[in-house]
C-alpha positions in Angstrom: 26.8 188.4 177.7 27.6 192.0 177.4 27.3 193.7 180.6 26.6 196.6 178.5 23.9 195.0 176.6 22.3 191.7 177.9 20.6 189.9 175.6 17.4 191.4 175.3 18.0 194.7 176.9 19.4 197.6 174.9 20.3 200.1 177.6 20.6 202.8 175.2 17.1 202.7 174.0 15.7 201.8 177.8 17.7 204.8 178.7 16.0 206.9 176.0 12.5 206.1 176.9 13.0 206.5 180.6 14.0 209.3 179.9 11.4 210.5 177.8 8.6 209.2 179.5 10.1 209.1 183.3 12.4 212.5 183.2 14.7 213.0 186.3 14.0 209.0 187.0 18.0 208.2 185.5 20.7 209.9 186.8 23.3 208.2 185.3 25.0 205.8 182.4 22.8 202.0 182.8 24.2 199.1 183.2 22.0 195.7 183.6 22.5 192.4 184.3 19.8 188.5 183.5 18.9 187.7 186.9 16.3 184.9 185.5 15.3 183.4 182.6 15.1 180.5 180.8 11.7 178.7 181.7 9.8 181.9 182.0 9.9 185.3 181.3 13.6 187.4 181.4 14.1 189.3 184.6 17.1 192.2 184.3 18.6 194.2 186.9 19.3 197.7 185.6 21.3 200.2 187.9 22.4 203.8 187.1 25.0 203.5 190.0 22.4 205.1 192.3 19.0 203.2 191.8 17.8 200.0 190.8 15.0 198.8 188.9 14.0 195.7 187.3 12.7 195.0 183.8 10.8 192.0 182.4 10.5 190.8 178.9 9.1 187.7 177.2 12.0 185.0 176.2 13.7 185.9 173.1 12.3 184.4 170.0 8.6 184.2 169.1 6.5 183.2 171.7 2.6 183.1 172.2 1.4 186.6 173.2 -0.9 184.9 175.7 1.8 182.8 177.3 3.8 186.2 178.3 1.6 189.0 178.5 3.7 192.2 179.9 0.7 194.6 179.5 -1.3 191.4 182.6 1.6 191.4 184.7 1.7 195.0 184.8 -1.7 195.6 185.2 -2.3 193.4 188.0 1.0 194.9 189.9 -0.2 197.9 189.5 -3.5 197.4 190.9 -2.4 195.3 193.9 0.2 198.3 195.0 -1.9 200.1 196.5 -3.5 197.1 198.4 -1.4 195.5 201.1 0.0 192.7 199.1 3.3 193.4 199.0 4.2 193.7 195.0 6.9 196.0 193.7 6.2 199.4 192.3 5.6 199.6 188.9 7.3 202.4 187.1 6.2 201.8 182.9 4.8 199.7 181.0 6.7 199.9 177.1 4.5 197.9 174.5 6.5 199.5 171.6 8.4 196.8 170.5 10.6 199.4 168.7 12.4 199.6 171.7 13.6 196.2 173.3 11.8 193.9 170.4 9.0 193.1 172.2 6.4 194.4 175.0 8.2 195.0 178.5 7.9 196.6 181.9 9.7 198.6 184.9 9.3 197.9 188.0 11.3 198.4 191.2 14.0 196.8 192.6 13.0 195.1 195.9 15.8 193.5 198.3 14.9 189.9 199.7 15.8 186.4 199.2 13.7 183.8 197.3 14.0 180.7 199.3 13.8 177.7 196.5 15.0 174.6 198.5 15.3 173.1 201.9 19.1 173.8 201.9 18.7 177.7 201.3 16.1 177.6 204.2 18.5 175.6 206.0 20.5 178.4 207.8 18.0 180.4 208.8 16.9 177.7 211.5 13.5 176.1 212.5 12.2 179.0 213.9 12.5 181.4 210.8 11.7 179.2 208.5 8.2 178.6 210.4 7.9 181.9 210.7 8.7 182.9 207.0 6.2 179.8 205.4 3.5 180.8 207.8 3.5 184.3 206.5 3.8 182.9 203.1 0.0 181.8 204.0 -0.8 185.1 205.5 0.3 186.9 202.4 -2.2 184.3 200.4 -5.0 185.1 202.5 -4.6 188.8 202.3 -4.3 188.8 198.1 -7.2 186.6 198.5 -9.1 188.9 200.4 -8.7 191.5 197.6 -12.0 192.9 196.2 -11.5 192.5 192.6 -13.9 195.1 191.7 -12.2 197.8 194.3 -8.9 197.2 193.3 -9.6 197.8 189.2 -9.6 193.7 188.2 -13.9 193.0 188.0 -12.6 191.8 183.9 -9.5 190.7 184.6 -10.4 186.9 184.0 -13.4 184.9 183.3 -14.4 182.8 187.0 -17.5 181.2 185.4 -16.5 177.1 184.6 -12.9 178.0 186.0 -11.9 174.8 187.4 -13.3 172.8 183.9 -11.0 174.8 181.7 -8.5 174.5 184.1 -8.4 171.1 183.3 -9.3 171.2 179.9 -6.2 173.3 179.3 -4.3 171.1 180.9 -5.3 167.8 179.4 -4.2 169.7 176.1 -0.9 170.6 177.0 -0.6 167.0 178.4 -1.7 166.0 174.4 0.5 168.0 173.5 3.8 166.4 174.6 2.3 163.0 174.8 4.6 160.2 173.4 5.3 157.8 175.9 2.9 156.0 178.1 2.4 157.7 181.6 0.3 154.7 183.9 -2.4 156.7 185.9 -2.3 160.0 184.4 -5.6 159.7 182.6 -6.8 157.8 185.6 -6.4 161.2 187.6 -7.5 163.6 184.9 -10.5 161.7 184.9 -11.0 161.3 188.6 -10.1 165.3 189.0 -13.0 165.9 186.1 -15.8 163.3 188.3 -15.0 165.0 191.3 -15.0 168.9 190.6 -15.8 170.9 193.7 -18.1 174.0 193.7 -15.7 177.2 194.0 -15.6 179.4 196.6 -16.2 183.2 194.8 -14.0 184.3 192.8 -10.8 186.0 194.0 -7.6 187.5 192.0 -5.5 184.3 191.9 -1.8 184.2 191.7 -1.4 181.3 189.7 2.2 180.3 190.8 2.2 180.6 194.6 5.1 179.3 196.0 7.9 180.7 198.5 10.4 181.0 195.5 8.3 183.5 194.1 8.4 185.6 196.9 11.4 188.0 198.2 11.7 187.6 202.0 13.7 190.0 203.9 14.7 192.5 206.8 14.9 191.7 210.5 12.1 189.7 211.0 12.2 187.8 207.4 9.2 189.4 205.9 7.6 189.1 202.4 8.8 192.2 200.8 7.2 191.0 197.2 5.7 188.7 195.5 6.3 188.0 192.0 6.0 186.7 188.6 2.3 187.1 188.3 2.1 186.1 184.3 0.0 183.3 185.6 -2.8 185.6 187.3 -6.1 185.7 186.6 -9.5 185.8 188.5 -10.6 182.4 189.4 -10.8 179.9 192.5 -8.7 180.9 195.4 -8.4 177.6 196.5 -5.8 176.6 193.6 -3.6 178.5 195.0 -3.9 176.8 198.5 -3.7 173.6 196.9 -0.3 174.4 195.3 1.0 175.6 197.8 0.5 172.5 200.1 2.0 170.8 197.2 5.2 172.7 197.3 5.2 171.9 201.0 4.7 168.4 200.9 7.7 166.1 200.5 8.6 164.3 197.6 10.5 161.8 198.5 12.8 161.3 195.8 16.4 162.6 196.9 18.1 164.6 194.9 15.6 165.5 192.4 15.9 168.0 189.9 12.6 169.4 191.0 12.5 170.3 194.8 9.8 171.2 197.3 10.8 173.1 200.9 9.3 170.1 203.1 12.3 169.0 204.6 13.8 172.1 205.9 13.7 172.2 209.9 10.7 173.9 210.9 9.3 173.9 207.9 5.2 173.6 208.8 3.7 170.6 208.1 1.0 171.2 205.1 -2.0 170.3 207.5 -1.3 173.4 209.3 -0.7 175.7 206.4 -4.2 174.6 205.4 -5.5 175.0 209.0 -3.9 178.9 209.1 -5.3 179.4 205.9 -8.8 178.5 206.6 -9.2 180.5 210.0 -7.5 183.2 208.8 -9.4 183.6 205.8 -13.1 181.6 206.6 -12.8 179.8 203.9 -14.4 176.1 203.6 -11.3 174.3 202.7 -12.9 170.6 202.8 -12.3 169.9 199.3 -8.3 171.1 199.8 -7.5 167.3 198.7 -8.7 167.9 195.4 -6.9 171.3 194.7 -3.5 170.2 196.0 -4.2 166.6 193.3 -4.9 168.8 190.6 -1.8 171.2 191.2 0.2 167.2 191.4 -1.2 166.5 187.9 -0.8 170.3 186.9 3.1 170.0 187.4 2.9 166.4 186.4 2.1 167.7 182.8 4.7 170.5 183.1 7.5 168.6 183.7 6.3 166.0 180.8 6.1 169.1 178.4 10.1 169.6 179.8 10.7 165.8 179.3 9.2 166.3 175.7 11.2 168.7 174.9 14.4 167.6 176.0 13.8 164.3 173.8 13.8 166.3 170.9 17.0 168.1 171.8 15.3 171.5 172.7 16.6 172.0 176.4 20.1 173.3 177.2 21.6 172.3 181.1 21.5 170.1 183.6 19.4 168.2 185.0 17.0 167.7 182.2 17.8 164.0 181.4 16.4 163.3 184.9 12.8 165.2 185.0 11.2 162.4 183.1 11.6 160.0 186.2 9.6 162.6 188.2 7.0 162.7 185.9 5.3 158.9 187.2 6.1 160.5 191.2 4.2 163.3 191.0 0.8 161.5 188.9 1.3 158.3 192.3 1.7 161.9 194.7 -2.3 163.1 192.5 -3.8 159.7 192.8 -2.9 159.0 196.8 -4.3 162.6 197.7 -7.3 161.9 196.3 -7.7 158.6 197.4 -6.6 159.3 201.4 -8.8 162.6 200.5 
């Protein structure tokens, strides 16, 4: 990868665009580096030697527009930036594919750390880890308190029938990558469909809310920015809570290529996260087991899709050979969650 032109990022064309659309913003030659990519949209850090920004664009190659909608991501952070929800300040949206080969947007660079594993959290110590995870809950409460209409997001999604559509969507994804028997997954899907809860009033939903999708920093380990809004919409806020609870639950599988942060010393138990969300949001969370089981199902489907691509030789990197072993674990967790309520 050339430091002057990382794949998917033509810095000369980007500089030209910024000079036209934001005169005076850039004061020196641009350099850039890829800071995240592969599974999701590509994220680059760009600097002129004085200031830094972030560029987000879809993966290289042909992709479905709805799966990597830059306009949608830019719209939601633009709407949320004036609120108390911490998001990077948007700088510019470019829908002209002649610049970088696809639509993209630019936002401010926010200093902070995304904690992905219990091992990364461990150096913080129990007290700081506990505070960081509880801050994650409080930030979610703040997101769900935003009035979509007042924020200009009243038409951001179709909340009616949200849960039913979500179930059908992920079942369709499963069928697209089904090439082996998966004991229990059809039972899990069917039970979720039979026990569909009644959704509360719709809110802005992040769609992938977890510790490694936020940046933590500063003296008090505050959440400085919530990132990765590509799955955001208007819908049932408890889907975000269920996913957060799932990612805060022990997998019981050492050396897993997909991990949760649950084993970090000081990490609050799922029950405490649920209780804190309920107390601070005022929402009824009595059906949280359904939402958590749905999160296990959703991740099982995603992992099975990765495993399917691995069997076709379409994945590159370490750990993909073990993804398939994880899927039954996620299915079992989903079934157990529903049974235990």
